[in-house]
N, C-alpha and C positions, 0 to 999 in steps of 0.2 A: 505494500498501501505505500501510494505517493504522499510523504508530509505535505504541508501547506506552508512549511517555514522550516528552513537548514539554518541552526544555530550553532556559534563556537564551541568547541569540548573542550572545554576545561576543570583539571582535578576532578576527573571523572561525573561529571556533568555539563549539562548542557547553557551555555551563556550567551545575553543575549548581544547585540554589538553595544561596544561602549556609546556611541554617536544614536541609538537607540533607534536606528537606521536599516531598509534592509535596502535588496535586488532584484529584482525580476530575472529567470533562464528561461531562454526558451528554445524548445523541442527544437534540437536540428532537421525531425520531419514534417513538419507543420509552419514552423514557425510563431507557433503561441509559446504564450508564457506557463511554465507549467509549478513551478517553487520559486516562494521566494526563501532569499538567501542572506543573514546577519552579515552589515558591512564588515568589514576587518579594519581596524586602525593602531595606530599606536600601543596606544590604551590596552586594547586588546590581546598584542603580543607580549607586552608587557607582564601584563597578569598570568598570562600560558606560560610566560619563562619563569617568572615567582613560583608558582605551580612545580614547573619542572624542576626548578632550584632546590625545591623544601622535598618533593622524591627524591632527588639525588644525594641529601644531606641529611636528612632523618628516617628516608622510607626504603624498605625491605632489598629491592631489587641491582641498584649497584654492587652490593658486597652479596649476594645469594650465587652461593654455588652453580659451577657452571650446569649442572645434571637439571638440578631445581628451575634455574632459569629455561636451558632447554625444555622440559616440562611443559609452560606455559604455551612457551613458543611450538610447540607439538600441539598443545590446545588452542591453538589460536588456528593450526593449521586444520582442528578436525571442526572449529565450530567456522571455517569458512566452507568446507564442506556442505554443514548442515543448510546454510545458507546461500549456496549455490545456483540459484533462480534465482534469488533476489539480489543478487552481486550482478547478473548476466541482464537483468529486467534494467540496473542503473545503469550499465554500460552501455546498453542500447539507445535509450533513454536521451543519457546526457553527452556520449560521445557518436552517438550515430551507427553503434560496433552489431553487424547484425547477431541477433538471440544465440544461435547456435554458435558462432563463432567467440561473443563474448565467454560462453561458460565455457569453454577450452580456457581463456584467460585466464577465468578465477578458478580454476585446476593447478593453473601453473602458480597463479600468486600462494595459493597452498602447498605446493610443492618449493617455495622460497620459502617459507618459512619452515617448512621439515627441514630444505638442507642445513638451515641458520641454525636450527638444532643440532642435527648433526656434526656441523662443522666446530659448535663450541665442547660435544664430548668425546670427540675422537681421541682416538689415544696417544698420548705425546711419547716422546723419544725418550728412550731407558735416562734414566737419571743416575749420578754417579754414587757410591755407596759413601754411604753417611764420614766426613771428615778425610774424604777425598777431594781433588783438584777436579772443577767443574764450574760448569756454567748455569746459576740461578737465574731462571727468567721471572719476572712477575707484572703482569698487561693489570692496568685497572681499567674502568673509563675514563673520557675523556674530558664528561663533563655534559652540555645540552648539545643534542644535537638541531640544528633547524633544518630542514627538508621543505624545499620546491617542488612539487609534480606537475607533469602537465596533462593538458586535456585528451593525449593520444594513449590508449590504453591506459585505461587511470588507476582503474584497482593493482593490477600488475606494477603500476610505474609506482603504485603506493606502496605496496608488498616488497619489493625492491629496493625502497630506502629505508619502508619501517626495519625491516627484519635485521639487519646487521647490527644498525645502530643498538636494537633494544637487546640483542646475540651480545652484543662488547658492554653492556651493561646502563647505556646513556639512556636519559629519560629525551623524552622527544619533541618540540613544536614543528607541527605540519602545515604546512600551505599549500591544500591544494589547487588547483585551478578552477579559476571561479566557472568555467562554463561546465564543470562535471561534479558539484556538490555532491550528488548523491554515494558514491562510492566510499568515499572520505565517510561520509556518516555511515555506514554500515562497518566499515573498518573500527570506528567507534564504539558502536555495537557491539563486534564481534570480539573485539581484543577485553571487553568488559566481563560481558560473557566467559572468556577465556580465563580469567584471573585476574589478569595484568592490573597491577598496585594503581590507584587514582595516581593522576598527575603524571603517570610515566608517556604516557601518549596523549598528548593536549594537539589540539587543532583550532586554528584560525584561519577564517577564510580571506577571499580579499576582496575586490569591488570590480565592474565593469567597469567600470568611469576612476579609472588609477588616480589621475592628475585632483580628485575632487578632493578641497581639503581633507587632511588627515586620513584619507585613504590609501595608505602608502604599509599595507603590511609586512610585501614584501621587503622593502628598504627597511625598515622596522626592525624585522627579523635581522637582515645583513646587521644591522649597526649596531645589535645589543651588544653590549660586553659580557652578561652572561649567557651567549649561544658561544660556544667551544669548535664546533664543526658543521659547516654547512652542504648540502646535497645540492646539487640543481639539477635536474632535465626538464627542456622544453625549446623554443624555437632560440635560432640561434644568435640573431641579434640583439634578444633578452639576453643568453647567456654570455655576452661579450661586455655587456654591462656588470649583471653580476661579477664576474670575474674582476672586473675593477672596481666594484666596490668593494668585496669581499676583500683586495687588494690593500683600498684604502685603508681598510679596519683590521686588518692584520690578520686574517680569520686564513683557515687551512678550508678550503672548498674542493670537493668532489664532484667533475661537472660532464653531464650526460648531453651533447647536444645533435641535432638532427645530423643523422648521417648519410652514407653512398652507399651501396651494393653494388657494384657494377656483375652484371652474368655474362661469362664467354661463351660462347655455341663456338664448336667447331664443324666441318663438314662428318666428321668421321661418328657422331657425337648418334647415340638415341633421338632421335628428334623426336620420339615419343616422348619421350621422358623428359628431357631437355624441357619442349616448351611447357608441359605440366608444372614443370617446377617452375618455370620463369614466370609463367599465369599464376601461379598461387602467390608465387613471393612478389610478383608486382599486388595483385587485388584484392591478398589476404587482410581481413581487419581495415579493409578499408584504402590501400597502400599504406598507411601509416607506421609501419614497422620501421625503427632502423633499419635491420638486416632486408629493407625491401628492394627489390631487382626493380629499381625504376630504370635502370642503367643498360641496357641487354647489347653484347657486343657480338657482331655474327661474320663468320667466317666467310667469306665473299662466295664460293661458292652455294652454299644451303641461304645465303641473304636471302635472295627472293622466296624460296619456300616457308620458308620460317615468317618472316614478314605477314606473308599471305595466308599464314596459318594462325599466329599470333591475332592479327581484325578477324577472321573470322569469328575464331574462337569469341576474343571480347565480345563481340555484335552480340552473343546469347547469352552471356552475362548478365544474371538475374538483379537489373536494381529496381528495389522497394524498400518498403518500410522493415526496419532492424528490427519488429516483434513478428515479422513473419517466419517463420522456419525455413522459407525454399529460396529468404533473401540470401543472396553473395556479397554483392554490395549496397550498404545503406548508407544515408544522407552524411554528408561532412557537417562534423560537428559546428562551424558557427558561419554564419554568412560571411567573414569575413576571409577565413580559408577557403570557402567556395571561391570567393571571386580573385582572390590571389590565384587558385590555381587554376580559372579559366582564362587569367590575365598572362601564367603561364604559357599553356596550350596557343593562344591566339600572339607572343611572342614568337614560338618554334616556327607558326608557319608563315608570320614575317620574315623570317630567317633564310628561310624555302626550305624547309620539313614540309612532309608531305601528310597529313593529316589521315589516318590509316582506316580509323576507327574509333566512335565514339564525338568527343569534344564539345560537347552538348548535352543539353537537359534530358533523359530521355521522357519522349512525348506525352505518355500516361501520368506523368508525374509533375502537375503543373506549381505545386507547390516545394516548399523543405531545399533546402541543400545538397541537390542531386547533382549526379555528374556520372553520364554513361564511360563506363571502360575506354581508356581513349591510348591511343596507340600514334606516337609520331614517330617515322619511319623515314631513310634518311638524314637523318641528325650528324652531324660533323664536328667533331671538335672546337672549330672555329665559330662555333655558334655558342650565344650565350647558354641558350636552354640546356646544351652540352652538362654544363654544370650546373644549372640553375638549382637549388633544392628543391625536391617535390617529397612530399606530405600528402597523397591522395592517390584516386588511382589513374594512375598517367603512367606509360612508359614508353621513351625515345629507347630508338635503335637507333643504330651505327651499324657498318660495315669495316672487315678490315681484312686483310689479302695477308699478312704474313704472326708469326709467335711474335716477334719482335712487334710491332705494330701491335698485335693484341693487347702484349704490357705496357707497352705504352700508352693505350686510350685509356688502360683501366688505372693505370697510376698518376693521371693527368685528373681523374674525378679524386680532390678532396675530403680530407673526412672521411674515409673510408670505414663503416663499421662490418662489415663483411665483404665476403667476394664469392662466387661459384664456378664452376669450371667443368665444362662437362665437354667429356671424349673419351673413347673409347681408347684412346695411348695412353696408359696411366702413367709411363715413362714420359710424357709429355706434359700432362695434365699437372703431375705433381711437383717437376721442373719448373713450371710456371706457376701455380702457386706458392711455390718460395720466392719467387722473383717478384707478386704482384705487395704489394705496399698495405696488406690489412693484417689485423690484427686477429682473422680466422679468415680460410679459405677452406669452402664446402666442394670437394669431389665428385661430382654427380649424383647430388644429394640434392634435393630443395631443404634443409637448413631444418632439419626438426628438432622436437626439444631435447636437451644434450645435458648431462649434471655437468661436466665440464666446464660449458660455456657460462651455465647458470654462475656456477661457486667463482670464477673469473671477476662476476660483475658484484658478489658479495664479501668486497671488500672491506672484513670487520676489523681488521688491523688499523682501518683509517678513525674508528672511533675508538681507539685505546690510545693511554699511553704507557709505552713501552720502558721497562728498565732491568736493564741487564747487570746483574751483578757478580762478576769475579770471586770464586770462591779458592783461594789458594792454599794449599797445606804447608808446615813447615819442614824445608828437606832438609834441615841439620846445617845450611850454610852460618860461620859462624856471623854473632853480627862486629863489624867496625867499630870500636870503641873509640869513641870523638870525646875529647876532654878530657883521656886519661890521666 
């Protein structure tokens, strides 16, 4: 059931805005407001930080043994399972994600908490025997973590931000994106039901009008002297501003900015599997994944075939209400994202790209932020659209002639989150995978759920202050006698 109003969540209870004001959030499928949200201001952030500080100083969470903390994290995972349908509905309503795909994101959020619990209870290396030389390591929570999360896959993004901070023993002030308030409200209910102590998780919303007087929750969180660690995921321009502000306030920041994921398809690849993988990567979750295959590079002998099949399949992708189980692409979460993506398509066409599919609103959907699955072909590296950030159902296709050109084109795409190589020649595929400047490369795979890549994002040590002490035994060397 959708609440009429979403409040801040501070010290285990719902709290109204210090301004006493709310703002409306619109359904991306209809453009009509469906909920009012408390406006977040500096006073709300300060109240949340004070609650988090109290939880750090007098609450049980920071000093709780790792197995006990892990038990709560696993309880959160169980509670996510129990509320999976509610989470999926909130993601569909707030972010426009098709409900069947949103349900999978709920499961991934559960897995994040389970993995965080496993990481803090994994057996440590053998310790030296008492009285023997060795290293003794001690880690304690760094303090309060300020977490700023995006509108894309909001519940999973919040899980990935919150779980490692909680695992480290920190208390948290979370500022979710203003356009997707319901997943954060559900997270508050879920963590409370799982037994997380009051004040450990606090949530302060922002405002759709951030320039309004006092409505600067994000900036207040970054500047607050009580916040020890900052985590940000969101749009590149905002991220760069957050980085500058964090440096100015002497804060340690971990940021995840929008990325690109080039997909290389060679003529010898299994084209059926490669096209399936490329389409899934480009259009699943409305094309909003950091690892979305928004740039497809195709070896020239297979280029026309691949473009034709991509366009044909894209035209058949079902665009519609996120609540419909048959929907494959839902609406973009807000009108600004829709307008930006339409502008990107128009830019590509002006620069000489060929519109092979989509590029417009589907005819049966007169309202809402809907864009058909779009394929821009004949994109060249000289075009601005080649490297333009895309967060939506738009894919750009570029031909290449040689292995060297394929790697060069892939590496011309900055801020890579992943890359994909499709070829039956595994020797070549693995050689090129090492040459592509990407943190992870998938060979003949569409990027299925992988525990190792998930663990790589859960940097629990970022939220810790580690102190290593060298313990050395007396080896019998005589002490020099000064002043004898």
